[in-house]
Backbone as CSV, one residue per row, in Angstrom:
resi,resn,N_x,N_y,N_z,CA_x,CA_y,CA_z,C_x,C_y,C_z
1,MET,5.389,121.987,-64.943,6.564,121.328,-64.372,6.171,120.123,-63.509
2,HIS,4.900,120.038,-63.114,4.475,118.942,-62.238,4.683,117.577,-62.891
3,GLU,4.308,117.446,-64.160,4.392,116.136,-64.813,5.845,115.662,-64.974
4,PRO,6.759,116.476,-65.507,8.148,115.996,-65.592,8.767,115.711,-64.226
5,ARG,8.357,116.442,-63.194,8.847,116.137,-61.844,8.407,114.735,-61.429
6,ARG,7.163,114.402,-61.737,6.646,113.076,-61.395,7.373,111.986,-62.171
7,TRP,7.670,112.248,-63.456,8.420,111.265,-64.246,9.758,110.952,-63.586
8,LEU,10.461,111.992,-63.143,11.766,111.789,-62.517,11.633,111.061,-61.181
9,GLN,10.611,111.377,-60.431,10.412,110.729,-59.129,10.078,109.251,-59.284
10,ASP,9.336,108.916,-60.344,8.891,107.539,-60.539,9.887,106.677,-61.317
11,ALA,10.847,107.306,-61.990,11.749,106.554,-62.878,12.724,105.690,-62.091
12,HIS,12.848,104.443,-62.516,13.846,103.556,-61.914,15.237,103.874,-62.450
13,SER,15.301,104.264,-63.724,16.580,104.545,-64.363,16.527,105.916,-65.030
14,VAL,17.507,106.761,-64.710,17.587,108.108,-65.262,18.932,108.283,-65.949
15,CYS,18.891,108.842,-67.154,20.109,109.201,-67.879,20.049,110.704,-68.140
16,VAL,21.164,111.377,-67.968,21.247,112.818,-68.197,22.333,113.088,-69.233
17,LEU,22.017,113.948,-70.188,23.001,114.405,-71.179,23.173,115.907,-70.993
18,THR,24.393,116.348,-70.694,24.631,117.782,-70.522,25.606,118.299,-71.573
19,GLY,25.415,119.589,-71.899,26.276,120.263,-72.862,26.794,121.567,-72.304
20,ALA,27.359,122.392,-73.184,28.069,123.593,-72.772,27.198,124.597,-72.036
21,GLY,25.876,124.550,-72.262,24.997,125.525,-71.643,25.036,125.522,-70.132
22,ILE,25.151,124.341,-69.516,25.165,124.286,-68.053,26.462,124.874,-67.513
23,SER,27.565,124.709,-68.242,28.839,125.280,-67.811,28.896,126.780,-68.069
24,ALA,28.224,127.235,-69.123,28.188,128.673,-69.412,27.586,129.441,-68.241
25,GLU,26.667,128.807,-67.518,26.055,129.453,-66.361,27.020,129.564,-65.185
26,SER,28.162,128.878,-65.280,29.228,129.022,-64.287,30.325,129.961,-64.789
27,GLY,30.082,130.598,-65.929,31.028,131.578,-66.450,32.060,131.035,-67.411
28,ILE,31.876,129.792,-67.868,32.826,129.204,-68.812,32.350,129.490,-70.229
29,PRO,33.142,130.208,-71.034,32.694,130.546,-72.393,32.588,129.311,-73.271
30,THR,31.642,129.339,-74.196,31.452,128.219,-75.110,32.284,128.424,-76.364
31,PHE,32.528,127.337,-77.079,33.252,127.405,-78.348,32.564,128.353,-79.318
32,ARG,31.246,128.282,-79.324,30.496,128.960,-80.387,29.904,130.301,-79.964
33,GLY,30.183,130.736,-78.746,29.652,132.003,-78.276,30.510,133.174,-78.722
34,ALA,30.127,134.372,-78.258,30.846,135.583,-78.642,32.287,135.568,-78.156
35,ALA,32.548,134.830,-77.062,33.904,134.753,-76.523,34.651,133.525,-77.041
36,GLY,34.178,132.945,-78.121,34.760,131.707,-78.625,36.080,131.853,-79.346
37,LEU,36.483,133.078,-79.630,37.755,133.291,-80.324,38.870,133.526,-79.314
38,TRP,40.040,133.014,-79.620,41.229,133.206,-78.786,42.379,133.595,-79.717
39,ARG,42.897,134.795,-79.526,43.984,135.289,-80.391,43.634,135.154,-81.865
40,GLN,42.392,135.364,-82.183,41.883,135.273,-83.556,41.819,133.842,-84.099
41,PHE,42.029,132.867,-83.237,41.896,131.462,-83.643,40.524,130.943,-83.229
42,ARG,39.918,130.137,-84.077,38.702,129.432,-83.714,39.072,128.104,-83.057
43,ALA,38.183,127.636,-82.194,38.432,126.354,-81.538,38.645,125.248,-82.564
44,GLU,37.877,125.318,-83.655,37.989,124.276,-84.689,39.365,124.269,-85.365
45,ASP,40.114,125.375,-85.223,41.456,125.441,-85.809,42.538,124.961,-84.845
46,LEU,42.183,124.821,-83.567,43.169,124.457,-82.547,42.954,123.060,-81.978
47,ALA,41.701,122.650,-81.868,41.380,121.359,-81.249,41.383,120.240,-82.282
48,THR,42.537,120.038,-82.921,42.672,118.985,-83.925,44.033,118.317,-83.789
49,PRO,44.144,117.059,-84.187,45.453,116.403,-84.187,46.437,117.123,-85.097
50,GLU,45.952,117.679,-86.207,46.833,118.361,-87.167,47.431,119.622,-86.551
51,ALA,46.610,120.374,-85.809,47.106,121.587,-85.157,48.166,121.241,-84.118
52,PHE,47.942,120.152,-83.377,48.903,119.752,-82.356,50.216,119.291,-82.986
53,ALA,50.131,118.573,-84.088,51.338,118.120,-84.782,52.110,119.303,-85.342
54,ARG,51.387,120.319,-85.787,52.005,121.491,-86.404,52.625,122.429,-85.370
55,ASP,51.914,122.648,-84.265,52.392,123.616,-83.275,51.855,123.239,-81.894
56,PRO,52.482,122.242,-81.253,51.971,121.793,-79.948,52.006,122.882,-78.885
57,LYS,52.977,123.779,-78.957,53.057,124.845,-77.951,51.854,125.783,-78.060
58,LEU,51.482,126.156,-79.279,50.321,127.025,-79.472,49.060,126.366,-78.947
59,VAL,48.866,125.096,-79.279,47.675,124.375,-78.821,47.649,124.318,-77.295
60,TRP,48.801,124.057,-76.691,48.841,123.974,-75.241,48.661,125.343,-74.582
61,GLU,49.104,126.392,-75.238,48.860,127.736,-74.693,47.369,128.014,-74.615
62,TRP,46.636,127.557,-75.644,45.179,127.727,-75.631,44.549,126.897,-74.522
63,TYR,44.968,125.629,-74.392,44.394,124.784,-73.343,44.788,125.279,-71.955
64,ASP,45.994,125.820,-71.825,46.409,126.357,-70.537,45.560,127.575,-70.172
65,TRP,45.224,128.403,-71.152,44.339,129.545,-70.941,42.952,129.066,-70.519
66,ARG,42.453,128.056,-71.201,41.139,127.510,-70.856,41.150,126.890,-69.459
67,ARG,42.228,126.188,-69.119,42.329,125.598,-67.778,42.299,126.690,-66.708
68,GLY,42.936,127.823,-67.001,42.922,128.931,-66.053,41.524,129.488,-65.852
69,LEU,40.767,129.614,-66.952,39.385,130.081,-66.846,38.535,129.112,-66.028
70,ILE,38.693,127.842,-66.328,37.867,126.826,-65.673,38.231,126.688,-64.197
71,ALA,39.527,126.846,-63.885,39.967,126.700,-62.490,39.308,127.720,-61.576
72,GLY,38.915,128.854,-62.137,38.261,129.866,-61.334,36.745,129.717,-61.277
73,ALA,36.211,128.722,-61.980,34.754,128.519,-62.028,34.312,127.525,-60.965
74,GLN,33.087,127.674,-60.537,32.503,126.778,-59.550,31.202,126.189,-60.091
75,PRO,30.826,125.004,-59.648,29.528,124.444,-60.060,28.397,125.385,-59.691
76,ASN,27.357,125.381,-60.502,26.189,126.207,-60.223,25.043,125.334,-59.698
77,PRO,23.916,125.931,-59.333,22.813,125.130,-58.775,22.345,123.993,-59.672
78,GLY,22.516,124.122,-60.991,22.157,123.030,-61.889,23.032,121.811,-61.691
79,HIS,24.337,122.036,-61.545,25.257,120.920,-61.274,24.895,120.220,-59.968
80,PHE,24.638,121.013,-58.932,24.326,120.424,-57.625,22.992,119.679,-57.642
81,ALA,22.042,120.188,-58.409,20.751,119.502,-58.508,20.909,118.126,-59.146
82,LEU,21.760,118.025,-60.153,21.979,116.722,-60.797,22.682,115.747,-59.846
83,ALA,23.592,116.253,-59.016,24.224,115.391,-58.006,23.185,114.909,-57.005
84,GLN,22.245,115.761,-56.677,21.151,115.388,-55.776,20.265,114.314,-56.409
85,LEU,19.998,114.472,-57.704,19.190,113.475,-58.410,19.897,112.128,-58.432
86,GLU,21.198,112.129,-58.661,21.962,110.877,-58.676,21.860,110.160,-57.333
87,ALA,21.885,110.923,-56.253,21.873,110.333,-54.915,20.574,109.597,-54.609
88,ARG,19.485,109.958,-55.293,18.211,109.330,-54.969,17.682,108.387,-56.049
89,ALA,18.230,108.448,-57.259,17.743,107.592,-58.348,18.314,106.183,-58.201
90,PRO,17.491,105.142,-58.338,18.005,103.770,-58.251,19.125,103.497,-59.257
91,GLN,18.926,103.942,-60.489,19.971,103.818,-61.514,20.145,105.185,-62.165
92,PHE,21.396,105.619,-62.289,21.641,106.966,-62.785,22.955,106.990,-63.560
93,THR,22.924,107.643,-64.718,24.147,107.852,-65.496,24.138,109.273,-66.031
94,LEU,25.233,109.977,-65.810,25.393,111.332,-66.317,26.371,111.303,-67.485
95,VAL,25.873,111.625,-68.658,26.698,111.679,-69.866,26.950,113.157,-70.160
96,THR,28.204,113.581,-70.172,28.482,114.992,-70.408,29.402,115.183,-71.600
97,GLN,29.094,116.219,-72.368,29.969,116.636,-73.460,31.034,117.610,-72.954
98,ASN,30.896,118.052,-71.713,31.798,119.064,-71.163,33.082,118.434,-70.649
99,VAL,34.155,119.197,-70.742,35.469,118.689,-70.340,35.987,119.400,-69.091
100,ASP,35.134,120.173,-68.424,35.591,121.066,-67.362,35.650,120.456,-65.970
101,GLY,35.023,119.313,-65.761,35.071,118.655,-64.456,34.137,119.229,-63.408
102,LEU,33.237,120.134,-63.784,32.364,120.763,-62.790,31.339,119.793,-62.202
103,HIS,30.899,118.806,-62.996,29.971,117.806,-62.451,30.644,117.026,-61.316
104,ARG,31.877,116.660,-61.525,32.624,115.919,-60.504,32.790,116.776,-59.247
105,LEU,33.082,118.060,-59.462,33.279,118.978,-58.344,31.988,119.176,-57.557
106,ALA,30.846,119.055,-58.243,29.547,119.218,-57.583,29.120,117.981,-56.809
107,GLY,29.830,116.871,-56.996,29.513,115.664,-56.253,28.954,114.520,-57.069
108,SER,28.777,114.718,-58.384,28.323,113.609,-59.234,29.412,112.552,-59.321
109,ARG,29.017,111.304,-59.395,29.993,110.205,-59.382,29.946,109.350,-60.650
110,ASP,28.755,108.973,-61.084,28.641,108.099,-62.259,28.610,108.972,-63.508
111,ILE,29.811,109.407,-63.928,29.933,110.373,-65.014,30.648,109.728,-66.204
112,LEU,30.077,109.902,-67.378,30.730,109.490,-68.613,31.143,110.759,-69.350
113,GLU,32.441,111.059,-69.341,32.963,112.249,-70.026,33.287,111.845,-71.469
114,ILE,32.275,111.921,-72.326,32.448,111.357,-73.665,33.439,112.146,-74.513
115,HIS,33.686,113.401,-74.169,34.690,114.197,-74.886,35.985,114.341,-74.099
116,GLY,36.126,113.547,-73.032,37.344,113.584,-72.236,37.302,114.669,-71.179
117,SER,38.481,115.004,-70.639,38.588,116.017,-69.593,39.808,116.889,-69.844
118,ILE,39.646,118.183,-69.649,40.758,119.113,-69.822,41.793,118.938,-68.713
119,TRP,41.397,118.241,-67.642,42.302,118.014,-66.516,43.083,116.715,-66.649
120,ILE,42.855,115.985,-67.729,43.628,114.765,-67.998,44.689,115.072,-69.046
121,THR,45.883,114.588,-68.825,46.943,114.657,-69.829,47.325,113.240,-70.222
122,ARG,47.674,113.061,-71.491,48.001,111.724,-71.986,49.267,111.769,-72.814
123,CYS,50.206,110.894,-72.518,51.470,110.841,-73.261,51.220,110.356,-74.688
124,THR,51.822,111.028,-75.648,51.645,110.647,-77.052,52.451,109.414,-77.419
125,HIS,53.333,108.974,-76.532,54.156,107.790,-76.836,53.727,106.580,-76.015
126,CYS,53.749,106.705,-74.694,53.437,105.541,-73.850,51.982,105.517,-73.399
127,ALA,51.211,106.565,-73.742,49.766,106.635,-73.502,49.377,106.685,-72.030
128,ILE,50.327,106.928,-71.143,49.989,107.061,-69.722,49.149,108.312,-69.518
129,GLU,48.073,108.168,-68.724,47.195,109.289,-68.426,47.365,109.742,-66.986
130,ASN,47.257,111.038,-66.781,47.266,111.603,-65.443,46.111,112.581,-65.320
131,ARG,45.406,112.524,-64.201,44.356,113.510,-63.921,44.917,114.463,-62.875
132,ASP,45.175,115.690,-63.309,45.799,116.683,-62.425,44.827,117.836,-62.184
133,GLU,43.750,117.526,-61.483,42.640,118.463,-61.308,43.115,119.820,-60.809
134,ARG,42.926,120.856,-61.643,43.183,122.247,-61.286,44.617,122.500,-60.837
135,VAL,45.563,121.744,-61.375,46.977,121.933,-61.056,47.662,122.611,-62.236
136,PRO,48.455,123.666,-61.990,49.160,124.337,-63.103,50.144,123.399,-63.793
137,LEU,50.322,123.596,-65.089,51.278,122.793,-65.839,52.692,123.321,-65.592
138,PRO,53.668,122.426,-65.463,55.034,122.867,-65.166,55.726,123.539,-66.347
139,GLU,55.338,123.159,-67.568,55.955,123.721,-68.768,54.990,123.571,-69.933
140,LEU,55.212,124.358,-70.980,54.406,124.284,-72.193,55.312,124.140,-73.406
141,PRO,55.118,123.117,-74.224,54.186,122.005,-73.987,54.733,121.045,-72.944
142,PRO,53.876,120.407,-72.155,54.339,119.473,-71.130,54.877,118.188,-71.753
143,ARG,55.736,117.539,-70.986,56.315,116.275,-71.442,56.102,115.192,-70.400
144,CYS,56.117,113.961,-70.856,55.860,112.808,-70.000,57.016,112.619,-69.013
145,GLY,56.681,112.464,-67.749,57.704,112.255,-66.741,58.363,110.899,-66.830
146,ARG,57.745,109.983,-67.578,58.296,108.626,-67.693,59.207,108.478,-68.897
147,CYS,58.713,108.927,-70.083,59.498,108.693,-71.303,59.986,109.976,-71.972
148,GLY,59.504,111.126,-71.520,59.965,112.386,-72.084,59.259,112.841,-73.345
149,ALA,58.299,112.048,-73.832,57.579,112.422,-75.054,56.571,113.528,-74.761
150,LEU,56.089,114.158,-75.832,55.073,115.193,-75.679,53.806,114.621,-75.051
151,VAL,53.178,115.422,-74.226,51.901,115.074,-73.607,50.814,115.911,-74.271
152,ARG,49.667,115.325,-74.516,48.537,116.030,-75.129,47.386,116.133,-74.145
153,PRO,46.465,117.059,-74.379,45.267,117.103,-73.536,44.438,115.827,-73.704
154,GLY,43.840,115.382,-72.611,43.034,114.156,-72.648,41.616,114.423,-73.069
155,VAL,41.473,115.081,-74.216,40.154,115.418,-74.752,40.022,114.825,-76.150
156,VAL,38.787,114.750,-76.618,38.520,114.270,-77.975,38.544,115.478,-78.907
157,TRP,39.446,115.449,-79.872,39.573,116.545,-80.815,38.662,116.335,-82.024
158,PHE,38.428,117.430,-82.753,37.684,117.325,-84.004,38.405,116.333,-84.918
159,GLY,37.644,115.423,-85.495,38.222,114.409,-86.370,38.571,113.119,-85.664
160,GLU,38.468,113.086,-84.339,38.748,111.868,-83.578,37.434,111.211,-83.134
161,GLY,37.472,109.898,-82.975,36.298,109.185,-82.497,36.195,109.227,-80.987
162,LEU,34.985,109.017,-80.484,34.799,108.949,-79.036,35.398,107.651,-78.497
163,PRO,35.843,107.657,-77.234,36.335,106.412,-76.629,35.251,105.342,-76.701
164,ARG,35.568,104.209,-77.288,34.561,103.202,-77.593,33.826,102.696,-76.350
165,SER,34.553,102.348,-75.300,33.889,101.771,-74.127,32.977,102.793,-73.452
166,ILE,33.413,104.052,-73.392,32.599,105.096,-72.770,31.346,105.353,-73.596
167,TRP,31.514,105.410,-74.930,30.359,105.663,-75.783,29.376,104.501,-75.745
168,ASP,29.877,103.271,-75.706,28.990,102.107,-75.596,28.171,102.180,-74.312
169,HIS,28.821,102.555,-73.222,28.137,102.682,-71.939,27.068,103.778,-72.007
170,ALA,27.378,104.890,-72.675,26.414,105.987,-72.817,25.181,105.530,-73.598
171,GLN,25.393,104.787,-74.661,24.265,104.296,-75.451,23.405,103.333,-74.637
172,GLN,24.055,102.465,-73.884,23.316,101.517,-73.050,22.487,102.242,-71.994
173,ALA,23.062,103.304,-71.424,22.351,104.072,-70.403,21.127,104.766,-71.006
174,ALA,21.288,105.310,-72.214,20.166,105.979,-72.881,19.063,104.986,-73.238
175,GLU,19.444,103.808,-73.710,18.459,102.797,-74.127,17.688,102.214,-72.943
176,SER,18.322,102.193,-71.765,17.673,101.575,-70.606,16.984,102.595,-69.702
177,ALA,17.052,103.880,-70.066,16.517,104.930,-69.200,14.998,105.023,-69.277
178,GLY,14.373,105.256,-68.127,12.963,105.582,-68.109,12.750,107.046,-68.443
179,VAL,13.742,107.872,-68.038,13.721,109.301,-68.344,15.115,109.720,-68.812
180,LEU,15.147,110.468,-69.915,16.382,111.096,-70.373,16.223,112.599,-70.191
181,LEU,17.144,113.183,-69.452,17.133,114.619,-69.202,18.247,115.237,-70.049
182,VAL,17.896,116.174,-70.923,18.853,116.792,-71.855,19.021,118.254,-71.446
183,VAL,20.225,118.607,-71.004,20.436,119.907,-70.365,21.523,120.719,-71.061
184,GLY,21.161,121.890,-71.560,22.151,122.847,-72.038,22.966,122.399,-73.221
185,THR,22.383,121.589,-74.090,23.118,121.160,-75.275,22.429,121.687,-76.529
186,SER,23.250,122.111,-77.488,22.725,122.671,-78.736,22.093,121.611,-79.623
187,ALA,22.391,120.335,-79.334,21.866,119.202,-80.106,22.338,119.207,-81.552
188,ILE,23.488,119.841,-81.804,24.038,119.809,-83.163,25.348,119.026,-83.229
189,VAL,25.841,118.589,-82.063,27.095,117.831,-82.028,26.771,116.344,-81.965
190,TYR,27.211,115.628,-82.964,27.013,114.179,-83.014,28.346,113.483,-82.803
191,PRO,28.324,112.271,-82.220,27.137,111.425,-82.000,26.366,111.692,-80.703
192,ALA,26.804,112.653,-79.874,26.127,112.870,-78.591,24.627,113.089,-78.757
193,ALA,24.248,113.911,-79.736,22.828,114.229,-79.934,22.006,113.008,-80.323
194,SER,22.650,111.962,-80.821,21.918,110.762,-81.233,21.353,109.994,-80.039
195,LEU,21.804,110.320,-78.823,21.266,109.644,-77.640,19.795,109.972,-77.431
196,VAL,19.355,111.135,-77.904,17.960,111.537,-77.697,17.006,110.642,-78.485
197,PRO,17.142,110.519,-79.812,16.243,109.599,-80.518,16.436,108.151,-80.111
198,LEU,17.634,107.780,-79.680,17.881,106.420,-79.216,17.047,106.120,-77.973
199,ALA,17.075,107.035,-77.009,16.291,106.851,-75.783,14.801,106.894,-76.075
200,LYS,14.406,107.811,-76.926,12.991,107.960,-77.267,12.457,106.683,-77.920
201,ALA,13.238,106.101,-78.836,12.816,104.874,-79.514,12.691,103.701,-78.549
202,ALA,13.476,103.758,-77.454,13.432,102.675,-76.467,12.337,102.891,-75.427
203,GLY,11.590,103.996,-75.557,10.453,104.213,-74.672,10.654,105.210,-73.550
204,ALA,11.782,105.924,-73.533,12.040,106.886,-72.460,11.219,108.161,-72.634
205,ARG,10.887,108.788,-71.520,10.396,110.150,-71.528,11.619,111.063,-71.667
206,VAL,11.547,112.051,-72.540,12.687,112.943,-72.756,12.300,114.359,-72.347
207,ILE,13.080,114.918,-71.433,12.869,116.284,-70.945,14.055,117.133,-71.384
208,GLU,13.784,118.202,-72.095,14.846,119.102,-72.544,14.801,120.396,-71.740
209,ILE,15.986,120.846,-71.297,16.110,122.141,-70.624,17.143,122.954,-71.392
210,ASN,16.696,124.089,-71.925,17.596,124.912,-72.730,17.061,126.333,-72.788
211,LEU,17.957,127.271,-73.029,17.531,128.658,-73.203,16.746,128.837,-74.498
212,ASP,17.152,128.088,-75.533,16.574,128.259,-76.858,16.062,126.931,-77.403
213,GLU,15.284,127.025,-78.455,14.841,125.825,-79.162,16.038,125.187,-79.843
214,THR,16.027,123.851,-79.932,17.102,123.117,-80.592,16.510,122.227,-81.678
215,PRO,17.352,121.636,-82.515,16.834,120.746,-83.555,16.062,119.543,-83.013
216,LEU,16.252,119.233,-81.720,15.573,118.076,-81.138,14.329,118.450,-80.340
217,SER,14.056,119.741,-80.215,12.933,120.179,-79.374,11.598,119.593,-79.814
218,SER,11.436,119.409,-81.103,10.151,118.926,-81.614,9.900,117.453,-81.315
219,CYS,10.936,116.710,-80.926,10.732,115.275,-80.707,10.824,114.874,-79.231
220,VAL,11.003,115.848,-78.325,11.053,115.512,-76.903,9.646,115.585,-76.317
221,ASP,9.482,115.048,-75.109,8.167,115.058,-74.472,7.851,116.416,-73.850
222,VAL,8.853,117.020,-73.230,8.689,118.340,-72.619,9.952,119.146,-72.865
223,SER,9.774,120.394,-73.280,10.913,121.290,-73.479,10.723,122.496,-72.571
224,LEU,11.619,122.650,-71.602,11.528,123.729,-70.621,12.539,124.810,-70.971
225,ARG,12.074,126.036,-71.152,12.917,127.140,-71.574,13.391,127.952,-70.377
226,GLY,14.708,128.121,-70.282,15.270,128.947,-69.225,16.614,128.414,-68.772
227,PRO,17.274,129.100,-67.838,18.577,128.655,-67.329,18.440,127.347,-66.547
228,SER,19.344,126.427,-66.809,19.278,125.144,-66.098,19.517,125.321,-64.604
229,GLY,20.291,126.349,-64.232,20.545,126.601,-62.820,19.302,127.025,-62.061
230,GLU,18.275,127.479,-62.768,17.001,127.821,-62.143,15.996,126.675,-62.258
231,ILE,15.965,126.040,-63.435,14.945,125.016,-63.674,15.261,123.705,-62.972
232,LEU,16.514,123.260,-62.999,16.841,121.951,-62.418,16.535,121.870,-60.915
233,PRO,16.878,122.874,-60.116,16.516,122.768,-58.680,15.004,122.676,-58.476
234,GLN,14.217,123.343,-59.314,12.751,123.258,-59.198,12.255,121.883,-59.625
235,LEU,12.890,121.329,-60.644,12.457,120.051,-61.207,12.827,118.886,-60.295
236,ILE,13.967,118.998,-59.651,14.535,117.872,-58.894,14.305,118.004,-57.396
237,GLY,14.306,119.245,-56.902,14.213,119.464,-55.458,12.891,119.039,-54.851
């Protein structure tokens, strides 16, 4: 662990990519884990524009259930360690695939939520967005207070592209990083996983922290096995 600690201490620019694994340590179930089913529905059957068009109330019932789970969760030591790293790194960007807002709650500021946020709602007609952090929804499905149209979750669904400006910023951060830290991601979701070879090709040191081996483990500089809530405080503190 000494060498990757030194890389982080010496790096002028640090980029971090986080996935569901860091949130799972706060008790938030993953899409693909044993608790990934809800009322016999798979996430892939609910998190789509087609599902929302077909039955917006059902989709919102699922998101409302997820919001309830997340509202009871708190950041873990891994989240706080990354906020600590941001505070001392000259240049820092946190790219997260998670929609739960726990990085923000832990004190991180320069966050790119490439898959959106479960706490954002967006009108399907006038496109107005609201961030209602941990606030219960007044009705299901919710409607826009301005125009009365249906409101959707402010997340990226299967079949939708990532927000262009946010994704461009994420790529730039990966390309300019001296160190890329990859935490709790399965490395099977693209285009997020493409940030690893992008950073590596630009000369970054890549440190992976995960419970298990991933498809990208063979191409990183160091792969640390274990819970991020244990490893990150040791690596950063």
